[in-house]
C-alpha positions as CSV (number, residue, x, y, z in Angstrom):
1,X,23.0,95.7,-25.0
2,X,20.1,94.9,-23.6
3,X,19.8,93.4,-20.3
4,X,19.4,89.8,-20.4
5,X,15.2,89.0,-19.1
6,X,15.0,87.7,-15.8
7,X,13.0,84.5,-14.7
8,X,10.0,84.9,-13.8
9,X,8.4,83.2,-10.7
10,X,7.6,79.7,-12.4
11,X,10.1,79.3,-14.3
12,X,12.6,80.1,-11.0
13,X,10.5,77.9,-9.7
14,X,10.7,74.9,-12.3
15,X,14.0,74.9,-13.1
16,X,14.9,73.3,-9.6
17,X,19.1,71.7,-9.8
18,X,18.3,70.8,-13.9
19,X,21.2,72.5,-15.9
20,X,21.2,73.6,-19.9
21,X,22.5,69.4,-20.0
22,X,20.2,68.0,-18.7
23,X,16.3,67.2,-19.4
24,X,13.7,67.3,-16.5
25,X,12.4,64.1,-15.3
26,X,8.8,64.0,-16.9
27,X,5.4,63.6,-15.5
28,X,5.0,60.2,-13.4
29,X,1.9,57.7,-15.0
30,X,-1.3,57.7,-13.5
31,X,-1.5,55.6,-10.9
32,X,-5.0,56.4,-9.5
33,X,-8.5,53.8,-9.7
34,X,-10.6,57.0,-10.7
35,X,-13.1,54.6,-12.5
36,X,-13.8,52.5,-9.1
37,X,-16.0,54.4,-7.0
38,X,-14.8,54.1,-3.0
39,X,-11.1,54.5,-4.5
40,X,-12.4,57.6,-6.5
41,X,-13.8,59.2,-3.0
42,X,-10.9,58.3,-1.1
43,X,-9.1,60.2,-3.8
44,X,-11.3,63.0,-3.7
45,X,-11.7,63.6,-0.1
46,X,-7.5,63.3,0.2
47,X,-7.5,66.3,-2.6
48,X,-9.6,68.3,-1.1
49,X,-7.4,69.1,2.0
50,X,-4.9,70.4,-0.6
51,X,-6.6,73.0,-2.7
52,X,-4.3,75.6,-3.9
53,X,-6.7,77.7,-5.5
54,X,-10.6,77.1,-6.4
55,X,-11.3,78.1,-10.1
56,X,-14.6,77.5,-9.6
57,X,-17.7,77.0,-7.6
58,X,-21.7,75.7,-7.8
59,X,-24.1,74.4,-5.7
60,X,-23.1,71.3,-8.0
61,X,-19.5,71.4,-8.0
62,X,-16.0,72.6,-7.5
63,X,-13.2,72.9,-9.7
64,X,-9.8,73.5,-8.0
65,X,-6.0,72.7,-8.1
66,X,-3.5,71.3,-5.7
67,X,-0.5,73.1,-6.5
68,X,1.3,75.5,-8.3
69,X,3.6,73.8,-10.5
70,X,2.5,71.0,-9.8
71,X,-0.7,69.3,-8.7
72,X,-4.0,68.2,-10.0
73,X,-7.0,70.0,-11.4
74,X,-10.4,68.1,-10.3
75,X,-14.1,68.6,-10.9
76,X,-15.6,67.5,-7.7
77,X,-19.3,66.6,-7.7
78,X,-20.5,67.3,-4.3
79,X,-23.8,65.6,-4.2
80,X,-21.6,62.4,-5.4
81,X,-18.6,63.4,-3.5
82,X,-16.6,62.1,-6.2
83,X,-14.1,63.2,-9.1
84,X,-15.7,63.7,-12.5
85,X,-12.7,65.3,-14.6
86,X,-9.2,64.9,-13.8
87,X,-6.1,66.7,-14.7
88,X,-2.6,65.7,-13.2
89,X,0.0,68.5,-14.4
90,X,3.8,69.1,-13.5
91,X,6.0,72.2,-15.0
92,X,9.4,71.8,-16.1
93,X,11.7,73.5,-18.1
94,X,13.6,72.0,-21.0
95,X,16.4,73.8,-21.8
96,X,16.4,73.1,-25.3
97,X,12.4,74.2,-25.5
98,X,13.5,77.6,-24.6
99,X,10.1,77.7,-22.6
100,X,8.7,76.4,-19.5
101,X,6.4,73.6,-20.3
102,X,3.3,71.7,-18.4
103,X,2.9,67.9,-19.1
104,X,-0.8,67.0,-18.3
105,X,-2.1,63.8,-18.1
106,X,-6.4,64.0,-18.4
107,X,-8.6,61.5,-17.1
108,X,-12.4,62.4,-17.3
109,X,-16.0,59.9,-16.4
110,X,-17.9,61.0,-20.0
111,X,-21.3,59.7,-18.2
112,X,-20.7,62.4,-15.5
113,X,-22.9,65.6,-15.6
114,X,-20.8,69.0,-16.8
115,X,-17.7,66.7,-17.9
116,X,-18.1,67.5,-21.6
117,X,-18.0,71.3,-21.1
118,X,-14.8,70.3,-19.2
119,X,-12.1,70.3,-22.0
120,X,-13.3,74.0,-23.7
121,X,-13.4,75.1,-19.7
122,X,-10.0,73.5,-18.8
123,X,-7.9,72.1,-21.5
124,X,-8.5,75.1,-24.0
125,X,-8.9,77.5,-21.5
126,X,-7.4,77.5,-17.7
127,X,-4.2,75.3,-18.7
128,X,-3.0,77.3,-21.7
129,X,-3.9,80.6,-19.7
130,X,-2.2,79.8,-16.3
131,X,0.8,78.1,-17.8
132,X,1.1,79.3,-21.2
133,X,2.2,75.7,-22.5
134,X,1.1,72.4,-22.6
135,X,2.3,69.1,-23.4
136,X,1.4,65.5,-23.8
137,X,3.2,62.7,-21.1
138,X,5.3,59.7,-22.3
139,X,2.5,57.2,-22.6
140,X,2.6,55.5,-26.2
141,X,-0.2,54.4,-26.0
142,X,-2.8,54.8,-29.5
143,X,-5.5,56.6,-27.7
144,X,-3.1,58.9,-26.1
145,X,-2.0,59.8,-29.3
146,X,-5.3,59.9,-30.8
147,X,-6.8,61.9,-28.2
148,X,-3.5,64.9,-28.3
149,X,-4.2,64.8,-32.6
150,X,-7.9,65.3,-32.1
151,X,-7.3,68.4,-29.0
152,X,-5.0,70.4,-31.3
153,X,-6.6,70.1,-34.6
154,X,-9.5,72.0,-32.2
155,X,-6.6,74.0,-30.6
156,X,-5.9,75.3,-34.0
157,X,-9.1,76.2,-34.9
158,X,-9.3,78.4,-31.2
159,X,-6.2,80.4,-32.7
160,X,-3.9,78.4,-30.3
161,X,-0.3,77.2,-31.4
162,X,0.2,73.3,-31.4
163,X,3.8,71.4,-32.2
164,X,5.7,68.5,-31.7
165,X,8.9,68.1,-30.0
166,X,11.3,65.2,-30.2
167,X,12.7,64.2,-26.7
168,X,15.7,62.3,-27.9
169,X,17.0,64.9,-31.2
170,X,15.6,67.7,-28.7
171,X,13.7,69.2,-31.6
172,X,10.7,71.4,-31.4
173,X,8.4,71.9,-34.8
174,X,5.1,74.0,-34.5
175,X,2.2,74.2,-37.6
176,X,1.8,76.5,-39.6
177,X,-1.6,77.2,-40.8
178,X,-0.1,79.4,-43.2
179,X,1.8,76.8,-44.5
180,X,2.1,74.6,-47.9
181,X,0.3,71.3,-45.3
182,X,-3.0,71.1,-43.7
183,X,-3.0,70.1,-39.9
184,X,-3.7,66.0,-40.9
185,X,-0.4,66.0,-43.6
186,X,1.6,68.2,-41.4
187,X,1.1,65.7,-38.4
188,X,1.4,62.5,-40.0
189,X,4.4,63.0,-41.0
190,X,5.9,64.0,-37.7
191,X,3.9,61.4,-35.0
192,X,5.7,59.3,-33.1
193,X,3.5,56.2,-34.2
194,X,5.0,55.5,-37.8
195,X,7.6,53.3,-38.4
196,X,10.7,55.7,-38.5
197,X,9.9,57.1,-35.5
198,X,10.4,56.3,-31.9
199,X,6.7,56.0,-30.5
200,X,8.1,57.2,-27.2
201,X,10.4,60.3,-28.1
202,X,7.1,62.2,-29.2
203,X,5.2,64.9,-27.3
204,X,2.6,67.1,-28.2
205,X,2.0,70.4,-27.4
206,X,-0.6,73.4,-27.2
207,X,0.4,77.0,-26.4
208,X,-0.8,80.4,-26.6
209,X,0.7,82.8,-29.4
């Protein structure tokens, strides 16, 4: 009989006190007022003191993260001393998903230089490379749904896996690019904004193969 694989460092440090019968607490809603200049700069100064790792540094900006299993990934603009792109993340283990999953909430200021490149650099690069599987948060706004569906569509073209989790039913389905349905038809059948599904229970996932 093969020995059971040992937990990775991240799995050990994200299980906390959760057992197989208990789902972990999801990531807290966004509360920062980053569109407000003074509030943005105050937040940026605070997070600079909490740097855990520098992802990229140039003469114009720094991209850094503030924690291991949870924290922030921030694009800090040196000249303005403001944040132009922010990802709040939190890694937890849902036993029925059979994997650690990192929930993400993203904010960006599109008019800021460098921001347009951050989606590919961070969302499709650093996040899945570092955390393997990322997932949407519990917000129910249609804009959040539209954002994640668009990112999932792009992720398929980058050979990443995409899926839908139902937090009430404890079910997880992955899209099969070789299946009979195109992604648009598949996601329409499974999204949380139709009349027969609880929109607050649906989460969207992007994962490395």
